[in-house]
N, C-alpha and C positions, 0 to 999 in steps of 0.2 A: 366488814364484808368477809364472808366465809372464804376460806382458801379454795381456789378452784383446782380441782384435780387435773393432773397433766392430761389424762385421757380426754376429759371434757374440753380442755383447751385445744387439743389437736382437732377434735371434731368441729369445734367452733371456727377454727382457722380455715379448715378445708371448705366448710360451707361458705364462709365469708369470702374466701378467695375466688370461689366459683361464681357466686351470685352477685357480688357487689360491683364489680367492674371499677374498682377504685384506682386512682392514679397512684403509682408507687411513690413512697416517700423518698426513696433513694434508688438510683439506677446505676448498676455497675456494668462496665463494658470490658471484656477481657479476651485474650487470645488463648488457645489451648496451651495447657502447661503452666499458666500463670496462677497466682494466688488471689482469691477474692476475700476481702475483709469486710464483713457486715458489722459495722461499728455501732455500738450503743453507748450511751452516757449515763447508765444507771449507777448511782452512787452505792446503793446496796439493794439487795432483793432477797426475798425468801424463796422465790421459785422463778424459773425461766425455762421456756421451751422453744425450740426451733423446728420448723416443719416446712416442707414444700406443699404444693397443692395436692400431692398424693401420698406423702409418706412423712413420718417423723424422723428427724435427724438426731436430736438429743433433747432430753428433758431432765431437769434437775429440780428437786423439791425435797422438803423434809421427809417425805415418804420414801425417797430413793432416787437413784439416777438410772436413766435409760439411754443407751446409745445404739443407734442403728449400725449393725455390723458392716453394712456397705460403705459407711463413712468412717469407720473406726480409725483407719490409718491416715485419714486426710483432714481431719478437723481438730481444732483446738478451741475450747471455750474459756474466755478470760473472765476475771473476777467481776468485771462490770457488765457481763452478759454478752460482750462482743464475740462473734463467731468467725473463725478463720477457716476457709475451705481452700485446700491446696490442690495443685495439679488439676485444674478444672478442664472439662471437656465440653463439647457441643451438647452432649446429653445432660449437662448440668443447667442448661438454659431454663429459665422460668422464674416464678415468684417464690420468695422466701419470707416466712412470717416469724416474727419474734414476739412472744407474749411474756411480758415481765410483770411479776407481782412484787411490788415494793414491800419494805418492812412495815409500812403503814397500812398495807392491805389493798392499795389501789392497783389496778391493772393498766398496762400500757401495751398496745399492739402497734408494731411498726412493720410496714410492707416494703420489701426490697425486690428489685427486678434484676436478675443476672442475665446478661446477654453475652454469650461466648461465640466469637466469630473466627472462622478459619481464615488466615490471610489469603489474599487474592494472588494467584500466580497462573502462569501458562495461558495467557490470553492470546487467542488466535481467531482469525477471520477466515471463513470458507465462503467461496463463491459458487453459486449453483449453475454457473455456465462457464464454458471455456473462455478465458480472457483473450484468446487469439481470434475469436469469431464474433466479436461484439460489433454490431452495425448501428450507426446512429439512426434513431427513430424507429428501428425495427426490433430492438432487443430490450427485454425487461430483465432485471437482475435482482437477485436476493443475496444479501450479505448476512451471514450468521456469525455472531460472536459467541465463542465458548471460552470458559475459564474455570479454574479450580478455586474453590473458596465457598463460603456460606453466605446466605442472605444477599445475593449479588444484585446490584443494579448496574445500569449501563448508560454510557454517553457515546454518541457518535460524532465524528468530526470529518469534514471534507475541507482539505487545505487549511487546516487549523480553525475553520469556522464550525461552531457547534450546531448540530442539527437537532430539531425539536422532536426527539424521540427518547424513550426510556425503556426500550425493549431490546432483546438480544438479536432481533432480526430487523435489518434495514432493507426496505423494498424500494427499488427505483424503477418506475414505469417509463417506457419510451426513452431509453438512454440517450443522452446528448453528449456532444463533444466536450462540453464543459464539466461533465461528470467524470472526468478521467481520474480525479483524486489528487493527492493521495488520501485514502480513507483510513481512519483509525477508529478503534473501539477501545473505550476505557471501561473496565469492570471495577467496581468498588463496593465496599461495605464500610461500616463505621470505623474499622481499625486500619484499613489499608486499601490501596488501589494499584492497578497495573494497566499498562497500555500495550496494545498489539503492535506488531510491525506494520509498516505502510503497505497498503494494497492499491495498485493502479489498475484501472479498468481499460483505458486506452481504446476507446471505441473508434472504429474506422469511419471516416466521413469524407464527403466531397468526391471529386474536386468542385470547388466553386470559387468565385471571384477571380476568374482566369483573365489575364490581360497580357499584352505584349509591351515590353519596355525597351526602347533602343538606348544603348549607352555607347558613346555620348548622344545626347538628344539634340536635334537641330531641325530647322524647317526643311533644309536641303543639305546635300552632301556633294563633295567633289569626287570625281573619279579617282580611284586609288586610295581613298580613305578607308580605314579599318574601323568597323563597328561590331557590336555584339547585341543581338536581340535576346531578351530574357522572357521566358514564359512564366509569369508570376501566377501563383495559385495558392489555394488553401486546401490541403488534403492530407489524409493519413490512410494508408502509407503513401509514399511518393508515387505519383501516377506515371504512366507512359505518355510520351509526347509525339505529336506529328505536326509538321510545319507546312503551311500553304502559302503560295504566292498567287494572288489574283484568283483564289478559289481552287487552284490546282496543287495537289500535294507535291512538295519538293523536298530535297535534302533528307533523304531516307536515313534511318538508323541514327538519329541525333537525339540528344536529351533536351533539357530545359533551356539550353543555351545554343544560339545559332551565330557563330562568328562569320563575318563577311568581309572580303576585300572588294570594295564596290567598283562596279562598272555600270555604264548606262543601262545595261540589261537587267540590273538588279532593281530598277525602279518599279514600284507597284505597291499593292496592298498586301501586307503580311498578317497572318493570323496563325494561332496555334490551337491544337486540340489536346486536351488532357483526358486520360482514361484511367479510372481506379478499378483494378481487377477484383477487389473485394466488395466494393459497393456496387459495381457494375454501372457506374455513372460516367457518361461522356459530358464534357463541357467545352464550349468554344469561347475563344476570346473575340472581342470586337476587332475589326481590321485596323491596322496602323499603316499609314502611307509613308513610304520611303522614296524620296526624290533624289536622283543622282544626276549631276550635271557634268558634262565633259570638261576635263581639265584645260584651262586656257594655255595658249602657246606663249612661252616666255620670250620677251624681246631680247635681241642680241645686246650684250653689254659692251662698253667701250674697250674693255680689256681683251675681247675676243674678236678676231677678224675672219671674215668669210674667205672662202677659197678664191673668189673673184677679186676681192680687194688685195689679197696677197699677190696674185698674178699681176695686177696693175702696178703694184709697187715694184715688182721685179722688172717689168718692162720699162718703167720710168727710170730705174737705176741704170739699166743697160743703155738707154738713150742718152743719159747724162754722160756715161763713159764714152759713148761714140762721139758725142759733141766735143768732149775734151780731147779725144784723139785727133779729131779733125782739126781742132785748133792747133794742136802740136804740129800737125802736118803742114798747115798753112804757114806757121811761123818758120818752119824748117825751109820751105821752098821759097818764100818771098823775102823774109827779113834776115835770115841768118846766112852767113857764108856757108859754102859747101864744106861740110865736115864729114868726117867718118861717122858711121853709126855709133860706135862706142863713145865718140866725143859728144854727140847729141844726147845720147842717153844719160851720160854723166852730168851734162849741163841741166837737163830736165829734172833729173833726180835732185840736184842741188837747189833748183829754183822752186819747184812745186812739191808740196807735201800733201799727198792724197790719203784719204781714209784707207784702211787695210782692205775693206771689201772692194773699193774702187780700184785699188792697186791690183788685186787679183783679176778683176775684169779687164784692166788695161793690158795686163800680160796676155790675156786671151786675145784681145783685139790686135795686139802686136803680131801675134802669130798669124792671125787671119790676114792682116795687111802685108805681112812678109816684108817687113822693113829691111 
């Protein structure tokens, strides 16, 4: 076979690369600044040429060597035909053709594909609406992911769950409370990836599921017991509250808790109303019945005596003293010889020993009887 001139080879490669749509024999993936090595395994050759789809890089043949000045300082051609391209850039992306003529005269064409990707960085999400004015069922939101890098693709996540989209824009129609996030965007290419910071949407919603819960809970309560009524709800932000007893507003300027020290007048049906100032929604709870019974009168214990009982005991004690004194008088007048008062008192004191409280009462009666 006749030796193919380098110029002819170059034209052939360009035409082949444009029209064939061939699958590359080798694909190289690099970052800017790295070195691409287009490796061949030719044992020996008489001619070799390297070209892209639009220019010649280097050509070596018996007729002479040609090197493109644009590549002069960045390439090295090895003895087996391998080409080294240093300090690659995104502009180096594309197909590279090697045409080798062996010493036996056969030709071999090898197609390489070089893909140079800039690393991904600076991934950010922007929201097309103010996150402070998002209302459930009334707001639609667009999230846009931006990043630095080349040949970018995207993944979206909501609470670590992957969303089925591969675009830089995520559109949420009729925002719901469960769409609060956090949302993340991942930008990636074949050599790197990066993730944005978390974005929360925090849509305002409610109130709904409003109910009254008494703590502690009971079928009825006694007068004097302390309970707290809680207005349970689901809402963002926290709503304002109003409390009603039997349909009439009571207990002004209170929050979601209503503490009560119960009296019979607290018996009735309680309900609360919640109002969200952002959604402009009012919601009422079903009524809850609170029944308060009067506290029972506690019976008198054995250890405590009423005033009447104490008075009766006192009168009985005095009567006993009077009887004792009368007995002493009778003995004095009928049985004992006449003796002086000091003698009688001495004899009585030595004969009878009275309790101290009766002795005090006896002294009183002695004075009254004027012995």
